[in-house]
C-alpha positions as CSV (number, residue, x, y, z in Angstrom):
1,M,18.5,21.0,-21.1
2,K,16.0,19.4,-18.8
3,S,16.4,15.9,-17.3
4,I,13.8,13.2,-16.8
5,I,14.6,10.2,-14.6
6,L,12.5,7.1,-14.8
7,A,12.5,5.4,-11.4
8,G,9.5,3.0,-11.4
9,G,11.1,-0.4,-12.1
10,V,11.3,-3.3,-9.6
11,G,14.4,-5.2,-10.9
12,T,13.1,-8.8,-10.2
13,R,16.2,-10.4,-11.7
14,L,18.3,-9.0,-8.8
15,W,16.2,-10.7,-6.1
16,P,16.8,-11.1,-3.1
17,L,18.7,-7.7,-3.1
18,S,15.9,-6.1,-5.1
19,R,12.4,-6.2,-3.8
20,E,9.1,-4.6,-4.9
21,H,9.2,-2.0,-2.1
22,Y,13.0,-1.5,-2.3
23,P,14.1,-2.2,-5.9
24,K,17.6,-2.2,-7.3
25,Q,17.8,1.5,-8.2
26,F,17.6,2.4,-4.5
27,I,19.9,-0.2,-3.1
28,Q,23.0,1.3,-1.4
29,L,25.8,-1.3,-1.4
30,D,29.1,0.6,-1.2
31,G,28.0,4.3,-1.7
32,P,25.3,6.1,-3.6
33,S,22.5,4.1,-5.1
34,L,22.1,3.8,-8.8
35,F,19.2,6.3,-8.5
36,Q,21.4,8.7,-6.6
37,Q,24.1,8.3,-9.3
38,T,21.5,9.1,-11.9
39,V,20.4,12.2,-10.1
40,Q,24.0,13.4,-9.8
41,R,24.4,12.7,-13.6
42,A,21.3,14.7,-14.4
43,A,22.5,17.5,-12.2
44,R,25.6,17.9,-14.4
45,L,23.3,18.6,-17.4
46,S,20.4,20.4,-15.7
47,A,19.8,22.7,-12.7
48,P,18.0,21.0,-9.8
49,D,14.7,22.8,-10.7
50,E,15.0,21.4,-14.3
51,I,15.1,17.7,-13.1
52,Y,11.9,15.6,-13.2
53,V,11.5,12.2,-11.6
54,V,8.7,9.7,-12.6
55,T,8.2,6.9,-10.1
56,N,5.3,5.1,-8.5
57,E,3.4,5.8,-5.3
58,I,5.1,3.2,-3.2
59,H,8.6,4.6,-4.1
60,Q,7.9,8.3,-3.9
61,Y,9.3,8.7,-0.4
62,L,12.4,6.7,-1.2
63,V,12.9,9.1,-4.1
64,K,12.5,12.1,-1.8
65,N,14.8,10.7,0.9
66,Q,17.6,9.8,-1.4
67,I,17.5,13.1,-3.2
68,E,17.7,14.8,0.2
69,E,20.7,12.7,1.1
70,L,22.5,14.2,-1.8
71,G,21.9,17.7,-0.5
72,L,19.7,18.6,-3.5
73,T,16.3,20.1,-3.6
74,I,13.9,19.3,-6.5
75,P,10.5,21.1,-6.7
76,E,7.7,19.0,-5.2
77,D,5.7,19.1,-8.4
78,H,8.7,17.7,-10.4
79,L,8.3,14.4,-8.5
80,L,5.6,12.5,-10.4
81,A,4.2,9.5,-8.7
82,E,2.1,7.2,-10.9
83,P,-0.8,5.4,-9.1
84,A,0.0,2.4,-11.3
85,G,3.0,1.8,-13.6
86,K,2.1,2.1,-17.3
87,N,5.5,1.5,-18.8
88,T,7.9,4.1,-20.3
89,L,5.8,6.0,-22.9
90,P,3.1,7.3,-20.5
91,A,5.8,8.1,-17.9
92,I,7.8,10.1,-20.4
93,A,4.7,11.8,-21.8
94,W,3.7,13.0,-18.3
95,A,7.1,14.5,-17.6
96,M,7.3,16.0,-21.1
97,Q,3.8,17.6,-20.6
98,R,5.0,19.2,-17.3
99,I,8.1,20.5,-19.1
100,A,6.2,21.8,-22.0
101,S,3.8,23.7,-19.7
102,V,6.7,25.9,-18.5
103,S,9.2,25.6,-21.4
104,P,7.2,25.1,-24.6
105,H,10.3,24.4,-26.8
106,A,12.6,22.6,-24.4
107,T,14.8,19.6,-24.9
108,A,15.0,16.8,-22.2
109,V,17.3,13.9,-21.7
110,V,15.6,10.7,-20.4
111,F,17.6,8.5,-18.1
112,P,16.6,5.1,-16.6
113,S,17.5,5.3,-12.9
114,D,19.1,1.8,-12.6
115,H,22.0,2.0,-15.1
116,L,25.7,2.6,-14.8
117,L,26.9,5.2,-17.3
118,G,30.4,6.7,-17.7
119,D,30.8,10.5,-17.4
120,A,32.1,10.6,-21.0
121,A,28.6,10.1,-22.2
122,L,27.4,13.5,-20.9
123,D,29.4,15.6,-23.5
124,Q,28.0,13.3,-26.2
125,I,24.5,13.9,-25.0
126,R,25.0,17.6,-25.0
127,A,26.4,17.5,-28.5
128,A,23.2,15.7,-29.7
129,E,20.9,18.5,-28.7
130,P,20.7,20.1,-32.2
131,L,19.7,16.7,-33.6
132,A,16.8,16.5,-31.2
133,K,15.2,19.5,-32.7
134,K,14.2,17.4,-35.7
135,Y,14.4,13.8,-34.5
136,L,13.5,11.6,-31.6
137,V,17.1,10.7,-30.5
138,T,17.9,7.4,-28.9
139,F,21.4,6.4,-27.7
140,G,23.0,3.1,-28.6
141,I,25.9,1.4,-27.0
142,P,28.6,-0.2,-29.3
143,P,28.4,-3.9,-28.2
144,A,31.2,-5.4,-26.2
145,S,29.9,-8.9,-26.9
146,P,26.9,-10.7,-28.7
147,H,24.7,-10.2,-25.6
148,T,21.3,-11.9,-25.7
149,G,19.7,-9.8,-23.0
150,Y,19.6,-6.5,-24.8
151,G,17.5,-5.1,-27.7
152,Y,19.5,-3.9,-30.7
153,I,19.3,-0.9,-33.1
154,R,20.4,-1.0,-36.7
155,P,21.9,2.4,-37.7
156,G,21.0,3.7,-41.2
157,K,21.7,6.8,-43.2
158,R,24.4,9.1,-41.7
159,L,23.3,12.4,-40.2
160,A,25.3,15.2,-38.6
161,G,26.0,13.8,-35.2
162,G,24.2,10.4,-35.6
163,N,22.3,8.1,-37.9
164,I,18.7,7.5,-39.0
165,V,17.4,4.4,-37.2
166,D,16.6,1.7,-39.8
167,E,15.3,-0.9,-37.4
168,F,14.8,-1.9,-33.8
169,R,15.3,-5.6,-33.0
170,E,14.2,-7.5,-29.9
171,K,16.5,-9.6,-27.7
172,P,18.1,-12.2,-30.1
173,D,19.4,-15.7,-29.6
174,E,23.2,-16.0,-29.4
175,K,23.6,-16.9,-33.1
176,T,21.6,-13.8,-34.2
177,A,23.3,-11.6,-31.7
178,K,26.7,-12.5,-33.3
179,V,25.3,-11.4,-36.7
180,Y,24.1,-8.1,-35.3
181,V,27.4,-7.3,-33.8
182,K,29.2,-8.2,-37.0
183,K,26.8,-5.8,-38.9
184,G,27.4,-2.9,-36.6
185,Y,24.2,-2.9,-34.7
186,L,24.1,-1.1,-31.3
187,W,22.7,-2.1,-28.0
188,N,19.5,-0.2,-27.1
189,S,20.4,1.7,-23.9
190,G,16.9,3.2,-23.1
191,I,18.4,6.7,-22.9
192,F,16.7,9.3,-25.1
193,L,16.9,13.0,-26.0
194,L,13.6,14.6,-26.9
195,S,12.4,18.0,-27.8
196,T,8.8,18.8,-26.7
197,D,7.9,20.0,-30.2
198,C,9.1,16.8,-32.0
199,F,7.9,14.5,-29.2
200,F,4.3,15.7,-29.1
201,A,4.1,15.9,-32.9
202,E,5.1,12.3,-33.3
203,L,3.0,11.2,-30.3
204,K,-0.1,12.9,-31.9
205,R,0.6,11.1,-35.2
206,Y,1.1,7.5,-33.8
207,Q,-0.6,7.6,-30.3
208,P,-3.4,10.2,-30.7
209,E,-5.4,9.0,-27.6
210,L,-2.3,9.1,-25.4
211,C,-1.4,12.5,-26.7
212,R,-4.9,13.8,-26.0
213,A,-4.7,12.5,-22.4
214,F,-1.6,14.5,-21.8
215,T,-2.6,17.7,-23.6
216,A,-6.2,18.0,-22.5
217,D,-7.2,20.5,-19.8
218,T,-8.6,17.7,-17.5
219,P,-6.4,15.6,-15.2
220,V,-5.0,12.5,-16.6
221,D,-6.8,9.3,-15.7
222,N,-3.9,6.9,-15.0
223,A,-6.2,3.8,-14.9
224,A,-7.4,4.5,-18.4
225,L,-3.9,4.7,-20.0
226,E,-2.5,1.9,-22.0
227,S,0.6,0.3,-20.7
228,I,3.2,0.6,-23.5
229,S,6.9,1.3,-23.9
230,I,8.3,4.2,-25.9
231,D,9.9,1.7,-28.2
232,Y,6.7,-0.1,-29.1
233,G,4.4,2.9,-28.9
234,L,6.4,5.5,-30.7
235,L,10.0,4.8,-31.9
236,E,9.2,1.7,-34.0
237,H,6.5,3.7,-35.9
238,S,8.1,7.1,-36.3
239,K,10.2,8.0,-39.4
240,K,12.0,10.7,-37.4
241,V,14.2,8.6,-35.1
242,A,17.9,9.0,-34.9
243,V,20.5,7.0,-33.0
244,V,23.8,8.3,-31.5
245,A,26.5,5.9,-30.4
246,L,27.6,6.5,-26.9
247,E,31.3,5.9,-26.5
248,A,31.2,5.4,-22.7
249,P,31.1,2.6,-20.2
250,W,27.5,1.4,-19.7
251,S,25.5,-1.4,-18.1
252,D,21.9,-1.9,-17.2
253,L,22.9,-4.1,-14.3
254,G,19.8,-6.2,-15.1
255,T,21.2,-9.5,-13.7
256,F,23.8,-10.7,-11.2
257,K,25.9,-11.7,-14.2
258,A,25.9,-8.0,-15.2
259,L,26.8,-7.0,-11.7
260,Y,29.6,-9.6,-11.6
261,D,31.0,-8.2,-14.9
262,V,31.4,-4.6,-13.5
263,E,32.8,-5.5,-10.1
264,Q,36.5,-5.9,-9.2
265,H,37.7,-9.6,-9.6
266,D,40.4,-11.4,-7.8
267,P,43.1,-13.3,-9.8
268,E,40.7,-16.3,-10.1
269,G,37.8,-14.2,-11.2
270,N,35.9,-14.2,-7.9
271,V,33.9,-11.2,-6.7
272,G,33.0,-10.5,-3.1
273,K,34.2,-11.0,0.5
274,A,34.9,-14.7,1.1
275,E,37.7,-17.3,1.4
276,F,38.1,-19.0,-1.9
277,L,39.8,-22.4,-2.2
278,A,40.1,-24.0,-5.7
279,A,37.1,-21.7,-6.6
280,R,36.9,-19.4,-9.6
281,N,34.5,-17.0,-11.3
282,N,32.1,-16.8,-8.4
283,F,30.0,-13.8,-7.2
284,I,29.4,-13.6,-3.4
285,H,27.3,-11.1,-1.5
286,A,26.7,-12.1,2.1
287,P,27.3,-9.0,4.4
288,G,28.1,-9.7,8.0
289,K,28.9,-13.4,7.5
290,H,32.1,-15.4,7.1
291,V,31.8,-17.3,3.7
292,G,34.0,-20.0,2.3
293,L,33.8,-21.5,-1.1
294,I,35.7,-24.6,-2.0
295,G,36.0,-26.3,-5.4
296,V,33.1,-24.5,-7.1
297,H,33.0,-22.2,-10.0
298,D,30.6,-19.9,-11.9
299,L,28.2,-19.5,-8.9
300,I,26.1,-16.6,-7.7
301,V,25.5,-16.7,-3.9
302,V,23.5,-13.8,-2.5
303,D,22.5,-13.9,1.2
304,T,20.1,-11.5,3.0
305,A,18.4,-11.6,6.4
306,D,15.5,-13.6,5.1
307,A,16.5,-15.1,1.7
308,L,19.3,-17.0,0.1
309,L,20.0,-17.3,-3.7
310,V,22.4,-19.8,-5.1
311,C,22.5,-20.2,-8.9
312,D,24.8,-20.9,-11.8
313,T,25.9,-17.7,-13.5
314,A,24.6,-19.0,-16.8
315,H,21.1,-19.1,-15.4
316,A,21.1,-15.6,-13.9
317,E,18.2,-14.5,-16.1
318,Q,16.0,-17.2,-14.5
319,V,15.9,-15.4,-11.2
320,K,12.9,-13.6,-12.6
321,Q,11.1,-16.9,-12.9
322,L,11.9,-17.8,-9.3
323,V,10.3,-14.5,-8.2
324,S,7.2,-15.3,-10.2
325,R,6.9,-18.6,-8.3
326,Y,7.2,-16.9,-5.0
327,N,4.6,-14.3,-6.1
328,E,2.2,-17.2,-7.0
329,Q,2.5,-18.3,-3.4
330,D,1.8,-14.7,-2.2
331,L,5.0,-14.5,-0.2
332,E,6.1,-11.2,1.1
333,V,9.8,-12.1,0.6
334,T,9.5,-10.6,-3.0
335,K,8.0,-7.4,-1.7
336,F,9.8,-6.4,1.4
337,H,13.2,-6.7,3.0
338,R,13.5,-7.2,6.8
339,K,14.2,-3.4,6.9
340,V,11.3,-1.5,5.3
341,Y,11.5,2.3,4.6
342,R,8.6,4.5,5.3
343,P,8.2,8.3,4.8
344,W,8.5,8.8,8.6
345,G,11.5,6.5,9.0
346,S,11.8,2.7,8.9
347,Y,11.2,-0.5,10.7
348,T,13.2,-3.7,10.9
349,I,11.7,-7.1,11.5
350,L,13.7,-8.9,14.2
351,E,11.5,-12.0,14.5
352,D,8.4,-13.2,12.5
353,T,6.2,-16.1,13.6
354,P,2.5,-16.9,12.8
355,F,1.2,-15.4,16.1
356,Y,3.7,-12.7,17.0
357,K,6.2,-10.4,15.3
358,I,8.9,-8.2,16.8
359,K,10.0,-5.0,15.1
360,R,12.5,-2.2,15.7
361,V,10.8,1.0,14.7
362,T,12.8,4.1,13.9
363,V,10.9,7.5,13.6
364,K,12.8,10.5,12.3
365,P,12.8,13.7,14.3
366,R,9.5,15.7,14.1
367,Q,7.9,12.9,12.1
368,K,4.8,10.8,13.0
369,L,3.0,7.7,11.8
370,S,-0.6,7.9,10.6
371,L,-3.5,7.8,13.0
372,Q,-4.6,4.2,12.5
373,L,-6.1,1.1,13.9
374,H,-5.7,-2.7,13.4
375,H,-8.6,-5.2,13.4
376,H,-6.5,-8.3,13.9
377,R,-3.5,-7.4,16.0
378,S,-2.5,-5.7,19.3
379,E,0.9,-4.0,19.8
380,H,3.2,-3.5,22.7
381,W,5.6,-0.5,22.4
382,I,8.8,-0.2,24.4
383,V,10.9,3.0,24.0
384,V,14.5,2.2,23.6
385,S,15.8,5.7,22.9
386,G,14.3,9.2,22.4
387,T,10.9,10.4,23.4
388,A,7.6,9.1,22.1
389,E,4.3,11.0,21.9
390,V,1.6,8.3,21.9
391,V,-2.1,8.8,21.0
392,L,-4.5,6.1,22.2
393,N,-8.1,7.0,21.1
394,T,-8.6,10.4,22.8
395,E,-5.7,10.1,25.2
396,T,-2.2,11.5,24.6
397,R,0.8,10.6,26.7
398,M,4.6,10.9,26.6
399,L,6.9,7.9,26.9
400,H,10.6,8.0,27.7
401,Q,13.4,5.5,27.5
402,G,12.4,2.2,29.2
403,E,8.7,3.0,29.3
404,S,6.0,1.1,27.4
405,T,2.4,1.0,26.5
406,F,-0.1,-1.5,25.1
407,V,-2.2,-0.8,22.0
408,R,-5.2,-3.2,22.0
409,S,-6.7,-4.2,18.6
410,G,-9.4,-1.8,17.5
411,T,-7.8,1.2,19.2
412,K,-7.1,4.3,17.2
413,H,-3.4,5.1,17.8
414,R,-0.5,7.1,16.6
415,L,3.3,7.3,17.3
416,K,5.1,10.6,17.0
417,N,8.7,11.7,17.6
418,P,8.5,15.2,19.0
419,G,12.3,15.4,19.6
420,V,15.4,16.2,17.6
421,I,17.0,12.8,17.8
422,P,15.7,9.6,16.2
423,L,13.1,7.7,18.2
424,E,13.8,3.9,18.6
425,V,10.9,1.7,19.7
426,I,10.6,-2.1,20.0
427,E,7.2,-3.1,18.8
428,V,5.8,-6.6,19.7
429,Q,2.7,-7.5,17.5
430,L,0.3,-10.1,18.8
431,G,-2.5,-11.7,16.8
432,E,-3.5,-14.3,14.3
433,Y,-3.0,-12.0,11.2
434,L,0.1,-9.8,11.2
435,R,0.4,-8.6,7.6
436,E,0.8,-5.0,6.6
437,D,-2.6,-4.7,5.0
438,D,-4.3,-4.8,8.4
439,I,-4.1,-1.0,8.7
440,V,-7.1,1.5,8.6
441,R,-5.8,5.0,8.3
442,F,-7.8,8.1,9.5
443,E,-5.2,10.8,9.2
444,D,-1.8,10.8,7.5
445,D,0.7,13.6,6.8
446,Y,1.9,11.8,3.7
447,G,-1.4,11.4,1.9
448,R,-1.5,7.6,2.0
449,E,-4.9,5.9,1.9
């Protein structure tokens, strides 16, 4: 069995933990990230060279780094980076096309990368493999409550190992959700089991243009693809869709309420490190700070280096609307954390003002930044630890601990770590425009424009 991991989402309802350039599936709170847990899950069903990951270009190096942290090696051409996200159907079609090119009659399980799923589900997924030879198999979760944040599936005629899908229903209101639960509907988990034969036959029937794009001899034009989910584009049309009920713990962790539900609670229903006085049913995440809550209940409090969220648990879904407001103001607080990961290492913003910015830059051993210049800012580099190889136009020099250099705006420059320990540099940026899009790259080991 092959495995496909979809890792292109941004998780806006978990802001400020989740940001565009570091979304929820990659966040490491108390151990492996959700993405890493999904890779480990896939590795129990498939060999490492049978795992495919579909992500987007800005997350591809997070994917590589987090897989390396697990001690696994996945073939380079199994990491599929979309230039622009086109929803789940094109992503799955791309991975299935790659699988079909080497294993024409294979079966693949499709996992979202940002869900919690109990190990008991794996045996049930294996057992459904014969069903996938004739049907597009989706997995449903027996509802624990009349949840209004999930889509629902109505099971129909009984099959060996599952049921024909009678109907997919969108997220309901509370009254309708209670009816669905009473009638035995299942939550739509977004997990699928697909054979290449059945998938492409149904894709050709209901999405012929998309099928041609992924079966033609010419490269796929990502910009020309329609953005469409597998539910809307295929499953709601096909007559060959089966559902299997997964009897295992599951959560899509789509909101802080969902995160609250799966965490350990104190006797008063509180979650997180804080002192609680006459407080109940609160969720607190404020690492590195002493937090006290007195006389409040049903609150979500999430504190990061540059953002604070306080909301009523009942309004957790509205965090997405808050992010939309910030995006309308073109604020980078929805895109980046103070610590930003790059393929060569990372940088942390220590201070940010309109005319200067201070960063701590960490370059991994044997790695280097692109050869670049800035039109609107100059930079002062001070080596804190390690050894830096610095290129300034045609000059190359070595800098050691305590030494520094100045990079004037308009100067081609590059920073490299030639050593075997991480290079730490304090970077002071000076100028009237200090945003990350003021970069002109000339050479880059990572293929970035």
